[in-house]
N, C-alpha and C positions, 0 to 999 in steps of 0.2 A: 436597452441592453441598461444595466444596472453597475454602474462602477464606482467604489468605495476607494480610497485614497487615504492613507494614515501618515499623520504629519507629526514632526518634532519640533516646540519650541526651541530658541536661542534664549541669549544670555538676557539677562533681565524679568523673566517671567517667572522667577522665582521670588516667596515671600517666606517671613518668618514662620515657622511651626506647619509648613507645608507638606510635609511629609508625615508628620505624625499620624494621619487617619491610614495612611497606605501602610505603616508597619504592623497596623493590627490584622491584618491580613493572613494567612497562614501561609508560611514559611517566608515571607518580607523580610523580616528582621535578618534572618539566616543567608539571604540572598544578599543583603546589603553591607551583612559582616566580610564577608566574602570579597565584595567590591570594595569595601574600606580598605580591605590589605593590599590589593591590587593598587588601589589610587594613592596609598598612604596617607591616609585622611580617616578622622571618624566621623563617617557620612552620618550616623544616627544623630549622634550630635547636632550639626549644623543643620541638618533638614526638622529639628524637633525644636531645639534650645536655643539657638544662635539667633542674635538680634540683625535688624537688616544689614548694617554697616559689616558685620562679620560674612553675612552673607552676598554682600557684595563683592568681596576680595574675589579677583578673577581666579586665584588657585582655587577656591573652594565652591565658587558659583556653577565652572564648567562640569565638574564632575559630579557636582551634587542635581544638575539638569539632568546629563545622562541617565545617573543612576535612579531618578524619579519615572522618566519616561521608559526606559525598561521595566521597572516594579509593576506600573501604570498597563502597560502593553501586554505583558504576560497575563493578564487577568481576562482577555480580550479573544485569547485563541485556546486551541488546544482540543479535547474531546476526539471520540471515535473517528469523525469525519470532521477536521477540521476546515474553517473558512477560512479564510486569509483576502486583505487588501488586494487591488488592482495593481495599485503603486506603492510605494513608501516615496518620503522625502523628509528633509529637514532643515531647519534655517538656523545656518551660521553653526554652533555648537549640536545643534541639533541632528546635522549630516550622521554626526557621529552615532548617535541613535537611531538611525534611518540603516546607517553601515550594518548596524547588530540584527534589525529585524529584516534586513535582507540577506543575513545569512552571512556578510563578507567579512565579518570581524567578528569574533567570541565575545562574550559579556566582558571577558577577563582583560583580554588585549587590550577592548576599548575603552575601559577604563585606565589601564596605563598608560594607553595613549591620550586620552582626554586632559589624566592628571600633569603630564608632562606639557600639553599645550596649554593649560591655564597657568601653572608654571613660569615656560617661557615667554609668551605673552604679557606677562605681568611683570616678568624683569625686560621686556622690551617697553613695555610704557612707563617706566621709571627714567628711561636716558632723558625724554626730553617731556614736560608737560603737555599735554596730549588730551585732546577728547572727542563727543560727538554731540552731535546737537538733530533734531529731527524737524526737517522741515514739510510742511504741512501745506497742501494745495498749490495753488501755480501751475503751471505750464510745465509738465518734465524737462522736456528738450530747454525749457529758459529757465530751468532751474539749474540742471545740469553746467548748462554756460555758466551761469553766473558764480558758481562754485569753482569752477574753475580759476577764473577771473581773480578770486578771492584765493587761489592755491589749495583749495579742499578738495577731498577727495568723496564721490558719491558711494561710499562704502555697502551703503544698505539700498536698494533700487525696489523696494518692496511692493511697487503696484499701489492702486485704489488711492493714490495722491499722497503718497507717504516716501520720501528720498532721506535717508539721513547719511549727514555731513561729517566727514570726519578732518583733524588736522590740529594743528598748534592750540594753544589757548588764544594766542594773537589773533590766528585768522578766525577760531571761533567767535570771539569779542566783536569782530570787523563783522561778521556775516548777522550777529546779533544789531546792531548796527544800520549794518547797510542789506535787508530783507529783498528776497527775488518780489517781484509783482507779484500780488494777488495770493501770498504765502504767510504763513504763520512760521515762526521757529522757537522749538521748545528745547533747551539743554538737557542731556541724559546724562543722568548719575553713572557715569563708566569711566574706568580709571584708566582709559589709553584712546588712542586710534585704531581699532580695531581693522582688519580687511584694510590697510593701507601700505605703503612702503616703512612705512614706522614699526613693523611685524617683522621685518626681514629677518632678523634674529632670532625668531622664534621659528620661521621657515627650515632655517639651517641647524636647527634643534631636532625639529621633525623629521627634518631628511636621514637622518643620522638613525632615528629612532625606528623607523620603517622598516628597514630589513628583517629586526626582529619580530614583527607580526605574523601571524598567520592568517594569510588571504585566501578566500576562496571567491569564486564568480556569483555573482547574486543569483539566487531563486526566486526574487519579485523583483519587477520593473522600478529600476531607483533613479529618480529625478534629481539632475545635480544644481547644486546652488549656481555652477559655474557659468552654465549657457542656457538651462531649462532643458535637458538634452538626459534621456534616458543613456544610462552607462551599462553595460554588458559587462564589462572585464574587473573582476575583483581589485586588481595591479592599479588599474586607470582609477578607480574610485578613490583610492589609497592613497595616488599620486596627487587626485583633487583635492583630498583632505589637506594633505600638507601646503600646498599651494594656496588654497583658498585662506588662509591666514590672514593672508596679505594681498589676497584678493576681493574686489567688490562684491557682495551677496547678491545674485539677481532673484529674485524670489518672484518679481512680477512675470520674467521668465516660467519660471516654476509652473505660476499660474495660467501662464498660456497653453504650456505643457499639458496641466490638467484640463483644460477647455479640448484641445486636442484628440484627446484618449476618453472623451466622453465621460469625465469624473461625474458622479449625481451623488455623492455623499462624502463628507471630510470628518473622520475623527482626529482631535490632537490629542496628542497623549498630554500626560501631567509634567508642569502643572499647565494647565490648556488654556487658551481663550486669545493671547494676541494674533495667532494665524487665522483662527475660525471671525475674529471681528475685520480681518483683510478681506476673507474670502467671502463673507457677507455684502461687504461693498463692490469684491470686484468677480466674483462667481454667482449671480442672481441664478437663484433655482437650487442650488447646490442646497443638499442638506447638511447641516453642520453639528459637530457637538462635540463640546471640551471638555475632555475629562480633569475636572477638578478636586474632585475628593471620588473615593468610592461609593459614595451617593449617585455616582453618573454612571456606575459599572452597567445596570440594570437597562437603562437605555442605549449606552453603548452596545452592549452585547445582541440587543435586538436590530440594533442598526448595520451590525455585523451578519447578524441573521439572514435579514431583508438583502443586504448589498454586495455583501462578501461572496468570493470565488472559491470553490472548491479548493482545495492544495495543490491534487493531481492536475488541475487544468491552467495552471498557470504557467507559461512560459516567458521568463526575463529575455531570453535571447530574442532579439527581433533587428 
């Protein structure tokens, strides 16, 4: 059996100008214009002309990533007998992209939600000087225990020997000085301790926004960051999207679910690369493809043709 999973990256995947080639595709500029209105941001400017510091801003990065993922994914499907992935998932903010791909949210509602998420998380990050560092290598249980001893949160447990620690600047400095056994520590260029208790004010903001969204049950299996489980109710997916802001991302468990479901191919939507890199280490034998530019579309469509499932054959309710 051949099973394709479509995945969407999280914050940090963006690079200056990465959206420019996608906007040359028919209809892309018009779509982005509508999403810019929903997000109240000039996404075309930020995706084509802004520098690295501008697009590192949480308020900008998050809507930009969701828009890029949706633009690139739209080029993979369609036709008289469309083929679809056997499952969808996203890393952190990429879960919002996945919610649209699964039919849970409209693109406009997703852009409204992600823009509010970015603003609220940026505001929460401004309260205390916090950040994140990647811990590479070492025994995972030992690393998690070591972080707990320093008062840090394992905000992203990504599998493939990668855990992202989050906390105050002082706690992260202590981690740099006192690394877990057999591990390296790399400071990340992010503006806050995402997926920790420091983001609690952002959760409250999104809880207030959620009732205004139009929510449907997923038409594709949706694999959640919270626990790697397939979630079949749209309202529960939105609840998890809200709670996820202050809870750890368990991408390791998502990849375990991919194994259990017999995934044999993975496509990472734009700006692809990060999740494919993890999959190459954690999911040996799975064919992978990262959508970086439209030049990758021909190969991606071929992968969909080989591994995709007829739309009418997919049943997300399991």
